[in-house]
mmCIF file as gemmi writes it, N, C-alpha and C atoms, coordinates in Angstrom:
data_model
loop_
_atom_site.group_PDB
_atom_site.id
_atom_site.type_symbol
_atom_site.label_atom_id
_atom_site.label_alt_id
_atom_site.label_comp_id
_atom_site.label_asym_id
_atom_site.label_entity_id
_atom_site.label_seq_id
_atom_site.pdbx_PDB_ins_code
_atom_site.Cartn_x
_atom_site.Cartn_y
_atom_site.Cartn_z
_atom_site.occupancy
_atom_site.B_iso_or_equiv
_atom_site.pdbx_formal_charge
_atom_site.auth_seq_id
_atom_site.auth_asym_id
_atom_site.pdbx_PDB_model_num
ATOM 1 N N . MET Axp A 1 ? -152.507 -77.814 28.326 1 0 ? 1 A 1
ATOM 2 C CA . MET Axp A 1 ? -151.206 -76.738 27.503 1 0 ? 1 A 1
ATOM 3 C C . MET Axp A 1 ? -151.751 -75.417 27.829 1 0 ? 1 A 1
ATOM 4 N N . SER Axp A 2 ? -150.421 -74.717 28.569 1 0 ? 2 A 1
ATOM 5 C CA . SER Axp A 2 ? -150.58 -73.656 29.259 1 0 ? 2 A 1
ATOM 6 C C . SER Axp A 2 ? -150.969 -72.302 27.499 1 0 ? 2 A 1
ATOM 7 N N . ALA Axp A 3 ? -151.43 -71.715 28.118 1 0 ? 3 A 1
ATOM 8 C CA . ALA Axp A 3 ? -152.572 -70.362 27.566 1 0 ? 3 A 1
ATOM 9 C C . ALA Axp A 3 ? -151.389 -69.59 26.622 1 0 ? 3 A 1
ATOM 10 N N . SER Axp A 4 ? -149.882 -69.845 27.599 1 0 ? 4 A 1
ATOM 11 C CA . SER Axp A 4 ? -149.288 -68.25 27.459 1 0 ? 4 A 1
ATOM 12 C C . SER Axp A 4 ? -148.033 -69.391 26.187 1 0 ? 4 A 1
ATOM 13 N N . ARG Axp A 5 ? -148.462 -70.144 25.867 1 0 ? 5 A 1
ATOM 14 C CA . ARG Axp A 5 ? -147.583 -71.004 24.783 1 0 ? 5 A 1
ATOM 15 C C . ARG Axp A 5 ? -148.089 -71.109 23.965 1 0 ? 5 A 1
ATOM 16 N N . ILE Axp A 6 ? -147.794 -70.626 22.292 1 0 ? 6 A 1
ATOM 17 C CA . ILE Axp A 6 ? -147.695 -71.184 21.285 1 0 ? 6 A 1
ATOM 18 C C . ILE Axp A 6 ? -147.556 -72.347 21 1 0 ? 6 A 1
ATOM 19 N N . PRO Axp A 7 ? -148.489 -73.332 20.632 1 0 ? 7 A 1
ATOM 20 C CA . PRO Axp A 7 ? -147.723 -74.537 20.121 1 0 ? 7 A 1
ATOM 21 C C . PRO Axp A 7 ? -146.92 -74.364 18.657 1 0 ? 7 A 1
ATOM 22 N N . ASP Axp A 8 ? -146.182 -75.292 18.541 1 0 ? 8 A 1
ATOM 23 C CA . ASP Axp A 8 ? -145.282 -75.362 17.827 1 0 ? 8 A 1
ATOM 24 C C . ASP Axp A 8 ? -145.616 -75.9 16.473 1 0 ? 8 A 1
ATOM 25 N N . ILE Axp A 9 ? -146.184 -75.574 15.313 1 0 ? 9 A 1
ATOM 26 C CA . ILE Axp A 9 ? -146.478 -76.279 14.148 1 0 ? 9 A 1
ATOM 27 C C . ILE Axp A 9 ? -145.807 -77.237 13.477 1 0 ? 9 A 1
ATOM 28 N N . GLU Axp A 10 ? -144.439 -76.109 13.223 1 0 ? 10 A 1
ATOM 29 C CA . GLU Axp A 10 ? -143.419 -76.636 12.429 1 0 ? 10 A 1
ATOM 30 C C . GLU Axp A 10 ? -143.115 -78.439 12.98 1 0 ? 10 A 1
ATOM 31 N N . ALA Axp A 11 ? -142.922 -78.167 14.603 1 0 ? 11 A 1
ATOM 32 C CA . ALA Axp A 11 ? -142.814 -79.391 15.032 1 0 ? 11 A 1
ATOM 33 C C . ALA Axp A 11 ? -144.191 -80.664 15.306 1 0 ? 11 A 1
ATOM 34 N N . PHE Axp A 12 ? -145.028 -79.826 14.88 1 0 ? 12 A 1
ATOM 35 C CA . PHE Axp A 12 ? -146.664 -80.598 15.209 1 0 ? 12 A 1
ATOM 36 C C . PHE Axp A 12 ? -146.376 -81.326 13.532 1 0 ? 12 A 1
ATOM 37 N N . GLU Axp A 13 ? -146.19 -80.563 12.756 1 0 ? 13 A 1
ATOM 38 C CA . GLU Axp A 13 ? -146.405 -81.561 11.476 1 0 ? 13 A 1
ATOM 39 C C . GLU Axp A 13 ? -145.462 -82.124 11.361 1 0 ? 13 A 1
ATOM 40 N N . GLU Axp A 14 ? -144.231 -82.007 11.618 1 0 ? 14 A 1
ATOM 41 C CA . GLU Axp A 14 ? -143.292 -82.962 11.327 1 0 ? 14 A 1
ATOM 42 C C . GLU Axp A 14 ? -142.883 -84.283 11.798 1 0 ? 14 A 1
ATOM 43 N N . ARG Axp A 15 ? -143.185 -83.861 13.337 1 0 ? 15 A 1
ATOM 44 C CA . ARG Axp A 15 ? -143.502 -85.25 14.258 1 0 ? 15 A 1
ATOM 45 C C . ARG Axp A 15 ? -144.809 -86.123 13.888 1 0 ? 15 A 1
ATOM 46 N N . ALA Axp A 16 ? -145.741 -85.709 13.373 1 0 ? 16 A 1
ATOM 47 C CA . ALA Axp A 16 ? -147.081 -85.687 12.526 1 0 ? 16 A 1
ATOM 48 C C . ALA Axp A 16 ? -146.394 -87.503 11.16 1 0 ? 16 A 1
ATOM 49 N N . ALA Axp A 17 ? -145.599 -86.279 10.627 1 0 ? 17 A 1
ATOM 50 C CA . ALA Axp A 17 ? -145.392 -86.979 9.27 1 0 ? 17 A 1
ATOM 51 C C . ALA Axp A 17 ? -144.286 -87.956 9.612 1 0 ? 17 A 1
ATOM 52 N N . ILE Axp A 18 ? -143.276 -87.811 10.594 1 0 ? 18 A 1
ATOM 53 C CA . ILE Axp A 18 ? -142.284 -89.039 11.035 1 0 ? 18 A 1
ATOM 54 C C . ILE Axp A 18 ? -143.474 -90.13 10.86 1 0 ? 18 A 1
ATOM 55 N N . ALA Axp A 19 ? -144.056 -89.542 12.388 1 0 ? 19 A 1
ATOM 56 C CA . ALA Axp A 19 ? -145.076 -91.109 13.006 1 0 ? 19 A 1
ATOM 57 C C . ALA Axp A 19 ? -145.821 -91.843 11.82 1 0 ? 19 A 1
ATOM 58 N N . GLU Axp A 20 ? -146.143 -91.143 11.006 1 0 ? 20 A 1
ATOM 59 C CA . GLU Axp A 20 ? -147.174 -91.806 10.088 1 0 ? 20 A 1
ATOM 60 C C . GLU Axp A 20 ? -146.394 -92.202 9.173 1 0 ? 20 A 1
ATOM 61 N N . TYR Axp A 21 ? -145.449 -91.746 8.732 1 0 ? 21 A 1
ATOM 62 C CA . TYR Axp A 21 ? -144.592 -92.578 7.311 1 0 ? 21 A 1
ATOM 63 C C . TYR Axp A 21 ? -143.545 -93.521 8.265 1 0 ? 21 A 1
ATOM 64 N N . ASP Axp A 22 ? -142.701 -93.093 8.773 1 0 ? 22 A 1
ATOM 65 C CA . ASP Axp A 22 ? -141.855 -94.11 9.618 1 0 ? 22 A 1
ATOM 66 C C . ASP Axp A 22 ? -142.278 -95.167 10.464 1 0 ? 22 A 1
ATOM 67 N N . GLY Axp A 23 ? -143.594 -94.687 11.337 1 0 ? 23 A 1
ATOM 68 C CA . GLY Axp A 23 ? -143.571 -95.554 12.347 1 0 ? 23 A 1
ATOM 69 C C . GLY Axp A 23 ? -145.297 -96.151 12.281 1 0 ? 23 A 1
ATOM 70 N N . GLY Axp A 24 ? -145.65 -95.827 10.923 1 0 ? 24 A 1
ATOM 71 C CA . GLY Axp A 24 ? -146.563 -96.534 10.275 1 0 ? 24 A 1
ATOM 72 C C . GLY Axp A 24 ? -148.074 -96.369 10.954 1 0 ? 24 A 1
ATOM 73 N N . LEU Axp A 25 ? -148.13 -95.323 11.397 1 0 ? 25 A 1
ATOM 74 C CA . LEU Axp A 25 ? -149.686 -95.016 12.065 1 0 ? 25 A 1
ATOM 75 C C . LEU Axp A 25 ? -150.617 -94.392 10.992 1 0 ? 25 A 1
ATOM 76 N N . ASN Axp A 26 ? -151.577 -94.335 10.845 1 0 ? 26 A 1
ATOM 77 C CA . ASN Axp A 26 ? -152.084 -93.453 10.167 1 0 ? 26 A 1
ATOM 78 C C . ASN Axp A 26 ? -152.275 -91.895 10.704 1 0 ? 26 A 1
ATOM 79 N N . ARG Axp A 27 ? -152.836 -91.131 9.619 1 0 ? 27 A 1
ATOM 80 C CA . ARG Axp A 27 ? -152.862 -89.637 9.887 1 0 ? 27 A 1
ATOM 81 C C . ARG Axp A 27 ? -153.143 -89.134 10.97 1 0 ? 27 A 1
ATOM 82 N N . LYS Axp A 28 ? -154.579 -89.589 11.722 1 0 ? 28 A 1
ATOM 83 C CA . LYS Axp A 28 ? -155.163 -89.425 13.1 1 0 ? 28 A 1
ATOM 84 C C . LYS Axp A 28 ? -154.564 -90.233 14.076 1 0 ? 28 A 1
ATOM 85 N N . GLN Axp A 29 ? -154.017 -91.181 13.94 1 0 ? 29 A 1
ATOM 86 C CA . GLN Axp A 29 ? -153.339 -91.091 15.425 1 0 ? 29 A 1
ATOM 87 C C . GLN Axp A 29 ? -151.824 -90.607 15.274 1 0 ? 29 A 1
ATOM 88 N N . ALA Axp A 30 ? -151.616 -90.596 14.066 1 0 ? 30 A 1
ATOM 89 C CA . ALA Axp A 30 ? -149.821 -89.592 14.388 1 0 ? 30 A 1
ATOM 90 C C . ALA Axp A 30 ? -149.907 -88.307 14.311 1 0 ? 30 A 1
ATOM 91 N N . GLU Axp A 31 ? -151.32 -87.634 14.13 1 0 ? 31 A 1
ATOM 92 C CA . GLU Axp A 31 ? -151.474 -86.144 14.641 1 0 ? 31 A 1
ATOM 93 C C . GLU Axp A 31 ? -151.745 -86.23 16.353 1 0 ? 31 A 1
ATOM 94 N N . ASP Axp A 32 ? -152.261 -87.016 16.615 1 0 ? 32 A 1
ATOM 95 C CA . ASP Axp A 32 ? -152.95 -87.119 17.86 1 0 ? 32 A 1
ATOM 96 C C . ASP Axp A 32 ? -151.458 -87.054 18.751 1 0 ? 32 A 1
ATOM 97 N N . LEU Axp A 33 ? -150.605 -88.19 18.606 1 0 ? 33 A 1
ATOM 98 C CA . LEU Axp A 33 ? -149.365 -88.717 18.806 1 0 ? 33 A 1
ATOM 99 C C . LEU Axp A 33 ? -148.331 -86.672 18.744 1 0 ? 33 A 1
ATOM 100 N N . ALA Axp A 34 ? -148.571 -86.148 18.017 1 0 ? 34 A 1
ATOM 101 C CA . ALA Axp A 34 ? -147.682 -85.007 18.03 1 0 ? 34 A 1
ATOM 102 C C . ALA Axp A 34 ? -147.989 -83.712 18.68 1 0 ? 34 A 1
ATOM 103 N N . ALA Axp A 35 ? -149.355 -84.391 19.062 1 0 ? 35 A 1
ATOM 104 C CA . ALA Axp A 35 ? -150.466 -83.186 19.774 1 0 ? 35 A 1
ATOM 105 C C . ALA Axp A 35 ? -150.556 -83.398 20.955 1 0 ? 35 A 1
ATOM 106 N N . ARG Axp A 36 ? -149.902 -84.472 21.842 1 0 ? 36 A 1
ATOM 107 C CA . ARG Axp A 36 ? -149.567 -85.061 22.738 1 0 ? 36 A 1
ATOM 108 C C . ARG Axp A 36 ? -148.231 -84.883 23.345 1 0 ? 36 A 1
ATOM 109 N N . ALA Axp A 37 ? -147.492 -84.765 22.252 1 0 ? 37 A 1
ATOM 110 C CA . ALA Axp A 37 ? -146 -84.078 22.636 1 0 ? 37 A 1
ATOM 111 C C . ALA Axp A 37 ? -145.789 -83.039 23.16 1 0 ? 37 A 1
ATOM 112 N N . GLN Axp A 38 ? -146.909 -81.853 22.683 1 0 ? 38 A 1
ATOM 113 C CA . GLN Axp A 38 ? -147.133 -80.301 22.708 1 0 ? 38 A 1
ATOM 114 C C . GLN Axp A 38 ? -148.1 -80.006 24.155 1 0 ? 38 A 1
ATOM 115 N N . GLY Axp A 39 ? -148.713 -81.358 24.703 1 0 ? 39 A 1
ATOM 116 C CA . GLY Axp A 39 ? -149.493 -81.14 25.924 1 0 ? 39 A 1
ATOM 117 C C . GLY Axp A 39 ? -150.842 -81.192 25.692 1 0 ? 39 A 1
ATOM 118 N N . PHE Axp A 40 ? -151.224 -81.361 24.628 1 0 ? 40 A 1
ATOM 119 C CA . PHE Axp A 40 ? -152.747 -81.649 24.2 1 0 ? 40 A 1
ATOM 120 C C . PHE Axp A 40 ? -153.376 -82.941 24.209 1 0 ? 40 A 1
ATOM 121 N N . VAL Axp A 41 ? -154.862 -83.188 24.761 1 0 ? 41 A 1
ATOM 122 C CA . VAL Axp A 41 ? -154.896 -84.628 24.465 1 0 ? 41 A 1
ATOM 123 C C . VAL Axp A 41 ? -155.339 -85.066 23.583 1 0 ? 41 A 1
ATOM 124 N N . SER Axp A 42 ? -155.486 -84.199 22.427 1 0 ? 42 A 1
ATOM 125 C CA . SER Axp A 42 ? -155.413 -84.908 20.713 1 0 ? 42 A 1
ATOM 126 C C . SER Axp A 42 ? -155.295 -83.852 19.921 1 0 ? 42 A 1
ATOM 127 N N . ALA Axp A 43 ? -155.6 -84.513 18.774 1 0 ? 43 A 1
ATOM 128 C CA . ALA Axp A 43 ? -155.39 -83.098 17.597 1 0 ? 43 A 1
ATOM 129 C C . ALA Axp A 43 ? -156.388 -82.542 17.294 1 0 ? 43 A 1
ATOM 130 N N . ASP Axp A 44 ? -157.634 -82.994 18.067 1 0 ? 44 A 1
ATOM 131 C CA . ASP Axp A 44 ? -158.714 -82.058 17.559 1 0 ? 44 A 1
ATOM 132 C C . ASP Axp A 44 ? -158.486 -81.058 18.592 1 0 ? 44 A 1
ATOM 133 N N . LYS Axp A 45 ? -158.321 -80.938 19.86 1 0 ? 45 A 1
ATOM 134 C CA . LYS Axp A 45 ? -158.076 -80.234 20.923 1 0 ? 45 A 1
ATOM 135 C C . LYS Axp A 45 ? -156.601 -79.208 20.62 1 0 ? 45 A 1
ATOM 136 N N . TYR Axp A 46 ? -155.502 -79.51 20.037 1 0 ? 46 A 1
ATOM 137 C CA . TYR Axp A 46 ? -154.579 -78.622 19.364 1 0 ? 46 A 1
ATOM 138 C C . TYR Axp A 46 ? -155.112 -77.75 18.513 1 0 ? 46 A 1
ATOM 139 N N . TRP Axp A 47 ? -156.019 -78.401 17.017 1 0 ? 47 A 1
ATOM 140 C CA . TRP Axp A 47 ? -156.421 -77.705 16.508 1 0 ? 47 A 1
ATOM 141 C C . TRP Axp A 47 ? -157.552 -76.535 16.894 1 0 ? 47 A 1
ATOM 142 N N . GLU Axp A 48 ? -158.157 -76.959 17.955 1 0 ? 48 A 1
ATOM 143 C CA . GLU Axp A 48 ? -159.107 -76.227 18.467 1 0 ? 48 A 1
ATOM 144 C C . GLU Axp A 48 ? -158.548 -75.255 19.058 1 0 ? 48 A 1
ATOM 145 N N . TRP Axp A 49 ? -157.384 -75.664 19.979 1 0 ? 49 A 1
ATOM 146 C CA . TRP Axp A 49 ? -156.68 -74.13 20.698 1 0 ? 49 A 1
ATOM 147 C C . TRP Axp A 49 ? -155.842 -73.301 19.42 1 0 ? 49 A 1
ATOM 148 N N . LEU Axp A 50 ? -155.408 -73.581 18.52 1 0 ? 50 A 1
ATOM 149 C CA . LEU Axp A 50 ? -155.176 -72.488 17.249 1 0 ? 50 A 1
ATOM 150 C C . LEU Axp A 50 ? -155.975 -71.973 16.806 1 0 ? 50 A 1
ATOM 151 N N . ALA Axp A 51 ? -157.252 -72.452 16.478 1 0 ? 51 A 1
ATOM 152 C CA . ALA Axp A 51 ? -158.361 -71.514 15.763 1 0 ? 51 A 1
ATOM 153 C C . ALA Axp A 51 ? -158.454 -70.652 16.528 1 0 ? 51 A 1
ATOM 154 N N . ASP Axp A 52 ? -158.875 -71.05 17.785 1 0 ? 52 A 1
ATOM 155 C CA . ASP Axp A 52 ? -159.277 -70.432 19.171 1 0 ? 52 A 1
ATOM 156 C C . ASP Axp A 52 ? -158.74 -69.034 19.293 1 0 ? 52 A 1
ATOM 157 N N . TYR Axp A 53 ? -157.303 -69.406 18.958 1 0 ? 53 A 1
ATOM 158 C CA . TYR Axp A 53 ? -156.168 -68.263 19.14 1 0 ? 53 A 1
ATOM 159 C C . TYR Axp A 53 ? -155.749 -67.247 18.082 1 0 ? 53 A 1
ATOM 160 N N . VAL Axp A 54 ? -156.143 -67.592 16.745 1 0 ? 54 A 1
ATOM 161 C CA . VAL Axp A 54 ? -156.148 -66.84 16.209 1 0 ? 54 A 1
ATOM 162 C C . VAL Axp A 54 ? -157.516 -66.013 15.472 1 0 ? 54 A 1
ATOM 163 N N . VAL Axp A 55 ? -158.475 -66.197 16.207 1 0 ? 55 A 1
ATOM 164 C CA . VAL Axp A 55 ? -159.911 -65.77 16.031 1 0 ? 55 A 1
ATOM 165 C C . VAL Axp A 55 ? -159.684 -65.098 16.728 1 0 ? 55 A 1
ATOM 166 N N . ASN Axp A 56 ? -159.126 -65.225 18.059 1 0 ? 56 A 1
ATOM 167 C CA . ASN Axp A 56 ? -159.395 -64.367 19.239 1 0 ? 56 A 1
ATOM 168 C C . ASN Axp A 56 ? -158.433 -63.076 19.817 1 0 ? 56 A 1
ATOM 169 N N . ARG Axp A 57 ? -157.156 -63.851 19.294 1 0 ? 57 A 1
ATOM 170 C CA . ARG Axp A 57 ? -155.857 -63.051 19.811 1 0 ? 57 A 1
ATOM 171 C C . ARG Axp A 57 ? -155.168 -62.673 18.492 1 0 ? 57 A 1
ATOM 172 N N . GLY Axp A 58 ? -155.391 -63.101 17.89 1 0 ? 58 A 1
ATOM 173 C CA . GLY Axp A 58 ? -154.348 -62.956 16.482 1 0 ? 58 A 1
ATOM 174 C C . GLY Axp A 58 ? -153.188 -62.934 16.104 1 0 ? 58 A 1
ATOM 175 N N . LEU Axp A 59 ? -153.009 -63.631 15.148 1 0 ? 59 A 1
ATOM 176 C CA . LEU Axp A 59 ? -151.532 -63.728 14.681 1 0 ? 59 A 1
ATOM 177 C C . LEU Axp A 59 ? -150.574 -62.578 13.636 1 0 ? 59 A 1
ATOM 178 N N . SER Axp A 60 ? -149.852 -62.494 14.195 1 0 ? 60 A 1
ATOM 179 C CA . SER Axp A 60 ? -148.809 -61.196 13.579 1 0 ? 60 A 1
ATOM 180 C C . SER Axp A 60 ? -148.101 -61.777 12.596 1 0 ? 60 A 1
């Protein structure tokens, strides 16, 4: 994931919800799928990147 591009949280949540409810995936699988759609290897890495961004660069 490029550090210059902030992940789209709304798109992540929407994709994960659709994958979970319509696709039959469990929540972890659905979030991993949504994270990969934004260039991350997993949801854990997605949330890690966002947490680091908020703490170190701030969100206004």
